[in-house]
N, C-alpha and C positions, 0 to 999 in steps of 0.2 A: 856749479860747474867750474868756476874760477878757483874755488878752494881745492877741488879735486886736482885740477891741473897744477896749482901751486905746490901741492903736496908731492905730486909725481915728479915735478921738476927738481926737487931736492936731490934725488938720487939718479937723475937722468944722465945719460951718456950717449955720445954719438959714435956710430960706426958705419962703414961702407957696406952696401948691400947691392947685389945684382937684381935689378927689377926692370920690368916693362912699365913705363909710365903711360897711362891712358888719360887724356883730357877730353871730356865730352862737353858739348855746348848745344843747348836747345836753340835752334834757329827760329827767329820771329818771336822770341820771348818778350822783347820790349813792346812790340805792338799788342801782343796778347795781354800784357800787364796793364796797358792803357785802357783796355776795353772791359776789364773785370775788376770786381771788388777784391780787397785784400784777402778775405777768408777763402775765396775761390782760388786765388793765386797760390796761397799757402798750401791748400789741400792738393792742388795739382802737382806742385813741385815735390811735396811729400810723397805722393803716390808714384811719381816718376822715379825718385830716388829709390824707393822700395822695389820697383820693377827692375831698375838697373842692377841693384845689388843682388836681389834674389833670383832674377831671371836670366841675367846676362853675365854678371861677374861674381858669382858666389865663391869662386876660387881665389879672389884677390885677398891681399893681406891688409890693405889700408884704403879707406874711403874718406874723401874730404869734399863737402859741398862747396860750390863756387858761386852760389846765388842763382845762376841760370844754367848750371851744369854740374859736373862731378869730376873730381880727380881720383883716379884709381891707380894703385900700384900692385903689380903681380910679380912675386919673387920667382926666380929660376936659378938653376945650377947647370953645370956642364953635362949632366946626365939627362935632364928633362927639358933642355932649352927648346928643341924643335917642337916637342909636344905642347909646351906652354905657349910658344909663339903662335902656333897654329890655332890653338884653342882661343887665345885672346883676340887674334885678328878675326877669326870666324865669328866670335860673339859680337864684335863691332859691326861686321857686315850684316849679321842677322838683325841687329838693332836698327841699323839704317833702313833695312827693308820693312821692318815691322813697326817703326816708331809712330807712324800715323794712326795706328790702332792700339797703341800701348795701353791706353786707358779705356778702351772701347767697352769692356764688360764691367767697368768699375761703377757701382751705383752712386758713388759720391761725385763722379765727374759727369754731369749732365749738361755740359756746355762745350762749344767748339774749342779745340786745343791745337797748339803747333803740331805740324806733321813732319818736320825735318830735324835731323840732328847731325852734327859734325864731330869727327873724332881725329885727334892727333896722337900718334904713337911714336915713342922713342925708347930705346933700351940701352942699358949700360949700368954704371954704378951711381948710386945716390947716397947722400948722407942721411942716415936714419937715426932719429932721436928716440930713444927708448927708455923706459923706466919699469923695472921689474917685469920684463918681457912684454910690456905693453908699448905699442908704437904710438908716439905722440905726434910726430910730424916727419915729413921728408923735405929735403932742400937740395939745391944744386942746379947745375947747368941743364941737366936732363929735363927737369920740370919746365924750365923756360923754353927749351926746344920743343917739347910736346905742345906747349901752349901756342907757340908760333905756328906749328904745323896745323893745329886745330883751326887757327885763323884762316888758313888756306883752304880748309875743307868746306867750301861753299859752292853751290847753295846747300849741299849736304854731302855726306860720304866720309871716306876714310883716307887719311894721308899718313904715310909711313916715312920716317927718317931713312935716308939712303943707306945708312949703316945698320939698319934694322936686321937685314939678312933675308932677302926675298927667297933665297934658296932653301930656307928653313921651312917654307910653306909647301903644302901639297900642290901639285901641278895645276889642279882646277882652281885653287885659291890664288896662286901666283898669277894665273892668266887674267884675273880680274883687275890687275894693276898695270899701269904704264909709268914710265919715268920721265922726269924733266929736271932741269937745273933752275934753282930759284935763289933769290937773295932774301935774307931774313933780317929784320930790324934788330940791331945791337948784337946779332950773332954771326951774320954773314953778309956784311954790307958791301964789301969790295970783291970778294971771291964767292962765286955761286956754289951751292951745295946741292947734292942729288936728293930728290924725294921721289917716292912712288905714290901715285894717287889712284883712287878707284875710278875706273873707266865708266863713263856714262852718268856719273854722279857729281864728280868734282870738276869745276872749271877753274884752272889756275889762271889768275888775272895777269894780263900782260905787264902790268907795272911790277909784278913780282919777279919778272925775268930780266929786269934791268938793274944795274948796280945802284945801291942806295947811297953810298958815300959821296957820289958825284952830284946828288940832287940837292936842291935848295930846300932845306927844311924850315917850316914855320911852326910856331907853337902857340898854344893858349894855356894859361895856367892861372889858378886862383886859389887862395887859401881862406878857409872858414873853419870854425869849430864844427864838430860833427853834428851837434844839435841844430846849427844854422843850415847845414846842408840838408838835414832831415826836413826842415820846414819848407824847403824848395821842392821836395819830393811830391809825386813820384817821378815827374819828368821835368827836365830843365834844358831849355834851348840855349846853347852856348852863344853869348853875344859876340859880335865882331867877326864871326866866321862865315858870313854870307859870301859865297864864292860863285862865280858864273858857271863853273864846272865842278864835278865831284873831285875832291882831292884824292890822292892815292897814299897808300901805306900808312894809314892812321894808326896810332898807338895811344891808348889811354892808360895812364898810370895814376895810382893813388899813393901818396907818401904820408906817413903818420908816425908818431913816436913809438919807438921800440920799447918792449916791456920785458922784464925778467924778475922772477920771484915776486910777481904782483906789483912791481914798482916800475915807473917810467924811467928809462935810462936817459939821463940828461945829455943832450947833444947827439943822440943816436936815433936814426930814423929807419923805418922799413919802407920798401917800395913794392907795391903789388901791381902787376899788369892785369888789366881787366878788359872785358869785352862788353861792358854795359853801355853801349852807345849805338846809335844808328844815324843814318842820314835823314834829314828833314828838308823837304823841298817846299819853299815858300816863294810863290811867284816864279821868278827865273833864278832864284838864289838857292844855294845849298848850305845848310847849317848842320852842325853836330847837335844831337839831342842825347842827353845823358839819362839813363834809367837810374835815377838816384834811389828809388825804392829798393832795387836789388843791391845796389852798391852799398847803401847804408847798412842793410842787413848783413852783408859780407863783412864790413868793417867791424860791426858789433861782435860778430862771431870770432873776429881776430883779437877781441879784447880792447878795442878802441873805445874810450869813454866819451860821453857826450860833450865834455869841455875840451877834448883833445883837438889840436889843430890838424886839419887834413888838407893837403894840397892836391888838387886834381889837375892833371896836365894832359893835353893832347898834342902830340907831335905829328905833323903831316906834311906832305909835299903838295903844294898847289899844282894842279894840272895845267900845263902851259900849252 
């Protein structure tokens, strides 16, 4: 796979493309991973990816696994924008409704599975890296925005960027959403932005409605080589984060060496925002627990080698 990618990168070029970015996340995946063996986890996530691609987003142009979810891009133009927007949102809504039974008739899945999924959607232009008409990757602000919106889609449901264009949707679909103003880590910390969220499914947390720039941020970070993180898998309780109340606005990032043409770029790092964490309550204290199993799998898929240093960092606001 790395050789194929390396060959494709030789003639790769970037261009802007109008897309709807969809970021899906399986809720409760960390707890599910703790209770099942690796082959079962791998089989489940494989089957979910297949269902999402074939059953809900067969019209997308690009798919990228995220460990416990999927990133999807759907191209559009000025002629088909309304049709594509409606179809994409409708597919997300259907998946939310049907996710609990998504593997119900699958003979390989004979164990309990997560029953909730969250979606974040944003649309606009992204940088598309292609080689001989094959899409290698997407990057840009829109992906970060969709990821942040996905983080708000709890306990399940769909969250749309305020600039998505609710008027593009059919009246019956539009009526499933209501609006609110929120603050987003690193994207909208001082001035709130508009979002539309699925009524009856999404509960926008109160801390998302307060400015982030004025809050006192704390953080935890540690650097190990990837193989050392892997030895701590599947789950790792972050030391020193025992707090009397649940902190708010947590963000987990992984920073690792960037690569180009199969070689590490000296002094250049990549940072990926991840959702592979959960709260762990021990006695009267709250800790962060990392799903290192899913995180390590994601990093390997990004080409991170076993001896590469990886810094994991959690930024959060202690609740006062």
